[in-house]
N, C-alpha and C positions, 0 to 999 in steps of 0.2 A: 504494500499499500504506498503512494506516496506520500509525499509533505501536506500538496494540497489537499489528498483526501482524506487524509487525516484529520485537517485541518474542518472540513465539509462535515463530515462524522462530528466533531466535537459539537460543530456548528445545530448541527440538527439534533444531538442528543439534549443542547438545552432548549432548543424547541419544542421539544417534545415534553420536557421539565415545564415550562413554558408555557402551553398549552392546558396541562393539569391544570397550573394555578388559576388560567382564568377561568376556565372552566369553573371552578371553586369558586371564583368571584360572580360569575352569571351567576349563579346557586344564590350569592347570599342578594345578589338584584332583584331576582325572583321573587325570592322572599320579602324581601322590602316591600316588592309590585302589591303581592297576595294579601301582606298586613294591610297597605296601604288600601285597599278594595276590600277585605274582611270587617277591617274599620268604616268605612262608608256604608257598608252593608248595616254591619251591626248600629250607626248609630240613624239608622233611614226604619229598621226594625224593631228598634225600642219603643215600645209605646209612650207616650207624651215625653221625645229625646228634650223636645224644645223645653216643655216644663221644668224636667229633671234641669238641664241646664241653665236656667234663668232661673232657678230656686241655687245650685251651686255659685251664679255669680254674686245673687244677693248677698250669699253667706259670707262670700270673698275667696271661698273656695277654686272659684275660676278663673285665673287672669290670662289678660293676652297681650300685656306687655311687650311680649318677645318675640309676637308671630310675626312673619313677613320676610321676604328675600329680599335685600339691597346687596347692591351692590354692581351685579352685570349690570348690561343694557335694555337688558327686561327686567323690571324693577316691579317684582308682583309686591304688593302689600294690600291687607283689606282695611277696613276701616270697621275695624269692628265694633265698634261705639256704635256706631250707625245703625249695623244691622239689630243690633241690641235693643237699642233706643226704640224701635219698629216691633221686637216681641221673636226676632229671627236668631235665633241663638245656633242652629242648626247649618245654615249655608253657607255662612266663612271657614268654618270649620272642614265644611264638607270639601269646598274651595282646595283649601291646603292640603289636604287628603288626595287631589286629582292632582296635584301642582308636586308630588311627592312621589306617587304611582309616574308622572310623565317626568321626573326627576331620571328615576329608576328605565324605563324606558332607554331614554335617551344614553344612562350607562349602558345598559345591556348592547344598544347598538355600537358603542366606539367599543368597547372588549367584542365584540363578536365581530370587527372589522380587523383589531389588532389580531384576534385569534386565527380567522383568516388565512390573515400574512404568513403566521407562523407555520401552518399548515400547508401555504403554498412553499416557501421556503423546504420543509420536510419534502416535499414531493416534488420538488424540481433537481432537476439537479446542477446549474446553477444558481445560486444566490441573488445576482442582479440579473436576473431578467424581465425582459420590458411589463410584464402579466405582474409580477410582485413591485416592481418601481410605480407600477403605474396605479396597485393599492397602497403605498404607501403615502403615495401623494393625496390618496381619496383619502385617507384617515388622519395624515395630516391636517388638513385643513377643515375637516370637517371639526375634529377635536379642537384644534383652534378655536373655531367659529364660536363652538358651544360653549369653553371656556370663556369667550369672551360678553358672552348672552349673560350667562348665569351665571358666574362669578366674579368675574370685573375684568373693567380694559386693560388693566394692568397684567393683570394674570394671562389677560389670552394673548397680549403682546410679547408677555414671556416664554409663554408655551410656544408659539407662534416661532418665534427668534430662535427656541433651544431644537424645535424638531424643523426649522428650517437649515438649520445648520447640520445638525442630522441627515437630514434628505441630500444637504451639497456632499456630505462624506460618502455616501450611498451613490450619487449620484457619480463620483471618482472611481471607486470600486466598482461600478458596473463600464467607465470608463477604459481603467485596468484591463477588466476582464475581457472586453471585445478587442482589444491589443494584443493579449494574450492568444486570446483567440484563434485571429486573426495570423497568428507568428507561428503557430503548429499547423 
């Protein structure tokens, strides 16, 4: 086995281990999404949940001071007090539960994209094929956009810059691989 084949085998072994980790992360994200869905079902299914929540809010057991999502380009914040003043205690919490389920779906999509890249690396003989480079580019762009939209612009720029640097290195590796293949 040549040195290049040995290195490729090491890369594939590491990719296989990483795929297992991504499967674990997908399971965690699915559990989070299922918990959100079950929470929403429970809120809707419990008789007079609105009354129960009104009672708890009046007793000071239900606080909403830290509820909401801030920082990204998409600012998701619900005016709980306005809903509560109208006697609607359930709807804003259902919105937050829906937001959590949506974020879980985005996390699943991102993890699946990177898992697909790793599986392609395992299956192909050339880790710098056009197929893999396209998948990497799409995953990096999507991850950067999601980060900017939901975490923050600064974080999105930082993630984008890091991923751009990684892609540039991979692109250089692809050029070197093409050069080696042409000389053989």
